[in-house]
N, C-alpha and C positions, 0 to 999 in steps of 0.2 A: 504494500500500500504506500503510495506517495501522496504528497500534498503540494498545492500551490498556495503560498502564503505571502504575507507582507515582508517576510524576512529577506534580507539581502544574502543570497547563498554564496558559498565558496565558488560554485561553478553553476552558471545558469543552464548549462547543457547537460547537467546530470539530474536524475531523479533520486530523491532521498527517502528511504523508509522513515517512518516516525517511530522513534524509540519511546516505549511507554513503561518499561520495567526492566530491572536488572536483578539477576540472581547468581551470585558467585562469579563464575567465569563467563556468564551468558547475558546477552541483551535480547529482550523480547520486543518485537515491533508490534505496531497497532493491528496488523493483520494476523498476528499469532506466530509469525515466523521467529524461530529461535536462532541466534547467532552466537557461536563460540568466539569469544573476544581474544584471539591469539595475539593481538597487538596491544592489549591493555589500553585501547583508545589513545594511541600515540605515546605508549610507555608511561601512562598516567596511573592506571588502575592497578594498585599493588595488593590490596587486601581483598579485592573482589567487589562486585556490585551488590547493592541492596543490603548492606550491613546496617541493621536498625539502630545499633548503639550510636552510630555517628550522627544520624538524624536527630536522635533524642538529645545528644549533647549540644548540638547546634540550637535546637529549639529551647533548651533550658537556658542557654546563654542569651538568646534573643529575648527571652522573657524577663531577663534581668537588665541588661543593657546591650543594645545591638551596635551602637556606634558612639565613639568619643574621639574627637580629633587629636592626633598625636602632638599637635602644637600646644595643647592644653592639658592633656591627660595621658597617663599610661593606663594599661588595663591588665588584670591578673592573668587571663588566658594567654596573652601575648608574652608576658614576662615568664610564665611557666614554660611555654613552648620554646622560648629562646634558651632557657637554662637546659632543657632536655636535649636540644640540638647540639649545644656545646659539649654535653656529656657524651654524645655519640661521635663527636668530631675527633680528628687526630689530636694527640696529647698537647701540642703547642697551643691549641685554641682554648684549653681548659683553664689557663691561668692568665686572665686578663682579656680574653676574647669577648666579642659582643656579636649580636645578631640583629640584622636590619630586615624586618619582615615586610614583604610586598605582596602583590597579587598574582605573580606568575613569573615564569622564566625570563621573558623579555624584559620585564621591569627589573629583575635581578641583574641582568647584564647591564642595563642602563645605569643602575646604581653602582655596580662594580667599576664601570668606566669612570664615573664621576668621583668615586672614592679614590681611585688610583691617581687621578689628576690632582684632587685636593690634597691627598697625602703629600705629594711632592711640593705643593705650595706651602703646606704647613711646615715642611722641612727646609723651606727656603730655596728649593731647587726649581725655580719658576719655569725654565724652558721645557720641562718634561710634560708631555701631553699625549703622545702617540701610544695607542694600545695595539701591539702587533699580535697577529694570530696566524693561522695556517690556511693555505689554499684548501679548497674542498671542505670547509668548515661551515657550521651554521650555529649562530648563537642567539637568534631571536628575530622578530619581525619589525620591531621599531627601528627608526633610522640609525640611532647609535649602535644598536645590536647588529643591524645590517652592515654598517660600516666595518665592524670588526669581522663579520662573517666573510668567508672566502669562497662561497658557493657561487659559481658563475651564473647559473640560471636564475637563481633567486635574486641576485644583485642587479641583473641586466636592466629591468625596467626603471630602476631608480638610480642608475649611475650618476646622472646629473646632480642628484641631491646629496651625494656622499663623497667625502674626501677619501683619499687612499693613504692609509696609515702604514701599510706594509704587511705583506703576507709571505710566509715562508713555505717550504715544501711540507706536504702532509706526511705523517708517519703511517704508511700503508704498505706493509711488506709484500702483500699479494700483488701489488702493482707499483713497485718502487719507482719513484720519479727519477731516480739516478740509475735505474737498471742494474742495481746491485743486489746482493743477497746478504742477509744477516747470518753470522756476525762479521763476515769479511767486509761489510759496508762501513764498519767502525762508526755506525750511527751518523751517517752523512746527513740524514734528514734533521737530526737535532743540531748538528753543527751548522746547518744552514741558517739558524738563528744567529749564531756568532758571526758568520760571514756577513749577514745582512746588517748587523749592528756595526761591524767594522767598516763596511762600505758606505753606509748612509750616516754613520755617527750615532752614538748612543745618547748624546747629550739631551735630545728631546724625546726619548723613548721612556714611557711611564710604566708599562707593564706588558706581559705576554699572557695571552688567554688561550686555553686549550681544553678540549674534552679528553679526559684520561682514556676513555674508550669512545671512539667516534660513532655517534648514533645514526641520525637520519641520513647524512650525506654520504657516508662510506659504508653503511650497513654493518655496524658492530665490529669495527676494525680495532683489534687489540695490539698495543705496542709491544716491542721487545722489553724484557725485564729491566734493562738499564736505561731505557729512553728517558723516563721521567727524571731520574737523578741527573742525567746530563743536562736536560733543559733547566732544571733548578740551579745547577752550578753556573750555567751561562747567565741566567738572570741575576744571580747574586754578584757575579763578577762585573756586570755592566750596570748594576744599580736599579734593575727593574723589579717591580712586584710580580709575583707569579699568581695567576688567577686560574683555578680549576673550575671548569663548567661541568657541574654535576647535576644539571637539570634533568637529564635522562637517567644517569647512573646512580644518583644519590638515593638514600633511604633504602638500601638493601638490594637494588636490582642486580648487582653483580655478585651478590653473596656476602658482601660486607656493607656496613652502614654507608661508607663512602668508598668509591672505587680507588681513590688515591692510596688507600690503606693496603692494597695489594702490593704496592711498591714502597711502602714506608715514607711516602711523600707528605710534607707538611707545607702546603701553599700559604700565601698571605691572605688570600680571599678564596672562598668557595661559594659558587652560586648554586642554588637548589630551586626546584619547582616540581611540577608534575606529582611525583610520589609523596611529597610532603603533605599534600592534601588528599591524595588518593582519588582525586576526581570528585570529592564531595564538596569542595569549596575552592574558589580561585585563591591560590596561595603560593608564595615563593619566598625566598630569603637569600641574603648574603651573609655568610659567616665571615666575620672580620677578625683577623689575627691580632695578637696583642701589640705588635709594633706599630700597626696601622692605627689601632685605637689610641695608643699612647701619643702618637703624633697629634691627633685631634685634641686630646685632653690637655697636653702642654702647650698647644697652639691656640687657635681661635676659639676652640670649644664648640663650634657650630658647623654642621654639615650643610652646605648650600644646595639642598636638594630635598625633595619630598613628594609624596603622593597622597591624595585625599584618603584613600582607603588602606594605606599601609597599617600593619598591625591591627587589622580589623578584628574586633572581639569574637564575632561569630566564626569567621574564617580560622582564627587561632584556636577556637574551641574545637573545630573540626580537625585541625592538625594534631591537637592533643589526643583527641579520641582515636585518630588513626594510629598514633604512636602507642596508645594503650592497647589497641587491638593487635598491632604488630608484636608487642612485647608479651601480652597475655597468651597469644597463640603461637609464640616463638616462630614467627613467619620468616625472620631472617634465616633461621636454620632450615627452613623448607626450600630455600632457593636452590641450593646445590643438588639435592636429590630430584627436585622437579626439573631442573635443567638437564640432569643426567638422563632422565626419562625422555625428555623432549629431544635431546641430541640422539639418543638411541632410536627413537621413532623416525627421526629425519634422516638417519644414516643411509638408508637405501636410496634416497634422492641424489646423493653425491655421485652415484654411477650414471645418472641421467646425462645424455650427451650435451644438454644445454645448461647444466648446473655446474658452475665453476667451482664453488665450494660453499660449505656451511660453516660460518665462523661466529665468534662472539665470546662472551664471558657471562656466566650466570644465566639469568633469564633475559638477556639482551643478545639476540641472535640475528644474523643476517644471512640471506641466501642470494648469491649473485648468479645472474643468468648471462650466458654468452652464446654467440652464434657458432663459434668454433672453439671447442673445449681445449684442444691441443695448443692452438695459438692464442687462446683467451681473447679472441676477437669479439668486441661487443656488438650488439645489435644497433642498427640505425635508430636514432631517437624517434623517428617518425613511426616506427613499428609499435611503440608504446607497450613493450612486452610486459613490464612490471605491472602496469595498469590492467592489461588483459588478464594476467594471472590473478591479480586481486579480484577482478570481477568474477572470474571462473570459480575461485575459492569461495567467494561470497555466495554464489549460486549453490555451493555445497554446504552453506551454513557456517563458514569460518571467515572471520575478519582478520585482515593483515594490513600492513603499512607499506605501500609501495613508494619507490623513489627512483629517480633517474639521475645520472651524472657522476656515478662513483669513479669512472675512469678519468674523465677530464672536465667535469662540470656540465657536460652535455650528454656524452655517451656513457653507457653503463647502467644496467637495470638491476635492481635488487628489491627484495622484500625484507622488512624488519619484523621480527617477532618479539614481543615483550608482554607475555601473558601475566595475569595475576599470580602471586606467589603460591596460591592455593591450588594451582593446576594439578590435576590428577593424572595418573598414568594412562587411564582410558581417554581422557581429554587430549593428552599428548598424541596418542595414536589417531584420534579423530582429526587433529590438525594435519598430521602427516598424510593421512588418507585423502583429505580434501585437497592438499597441495599436489599429491600424486595425480589425482583425477584432473585437477586444473591444468597441470603440465601436459597431460595426455590430450586434453581438449585444445589447448592453445597451440601446441606443436603438431597437431594432426592435420592442420590446414596449410 
């Protein structure tokens, strides 16, 4: 069942079912069709749909006080959520760190950019403003976030509106931009940051922003074990802040509260979104490390930035309820076995002549599709292979997250899988069966 409404849709040429109910890993449409949410609705839904405790917590908070502007008040749910996030963060954040609560990942990126700039102002290093990032990256849809994003396709319509602050090589071993192999590459992709800073000068560079595991644009690309440490060392040497974008990976999706913990990394700022609210409320945050906090405390004392709905009491209540559920049901511990079940179910797909590989970490997985498996030749973008597979899988009752451009920003098709942490073995097999059927249908023509 679809509907024509007054809503401005994401795509006027698509029909959209009307979602009316959620149950665990499933979404039910108005016509009764059930969809297994293998994408977690863009890696958002971690505890599952329709958990009644979350709604009750939000209603209870709304009945007390629904809104108080942060220029005049703090509120208890926000303060409690901030403390709990710091307790989950890398150790360096727990002694003097703070949390800036916002309404989503793009707002978190905007906030991190401004924090980085003002940090250097507070330190008296006024020339520093550029936030560098990687090609083939995506950090949000607002203009500041798009400026640091390196995804060619998503940037293209808005290029006149955005400055170029500098993008370095992606860390993508499956398609190394230097045509090298790890470990013989000696981390050339990380050293590209050092090269860029030496060539353009580091005097005006404020920070480097990266996803520990690249989500939407590369399809769950995991770095070599020593990549993060090399990046951190280069940032320290040149005086840049290190910002980890954990909007997709944070709050347990890779099996740890934050993906940086897989490599013992302690960034200066961590952005979060998606899983922090589990889809129950618009919510995001920036975890701010102690040295950044200290610069503001001993300097002007005021951050020249703000959103009307930051630290919203009802959204914060949702975040606390989601954390309660994650902790009570030990869902962080469920990620690894659920991921193992899903990887095992998907393993037969890797022998398909048009599947390059299944990759990822925890419950953030990517499946890349190619025209020629031996040469790893991508399909022409006009073929829209990922979208065709998405539609075919949806016809089988399974929802996925398609994307194009993982090869060079234009070519390269993949699907992202990021199901709720409660995924069962039977549901994992349902996902694999739907994808197998979808591949057979798409490539039979």
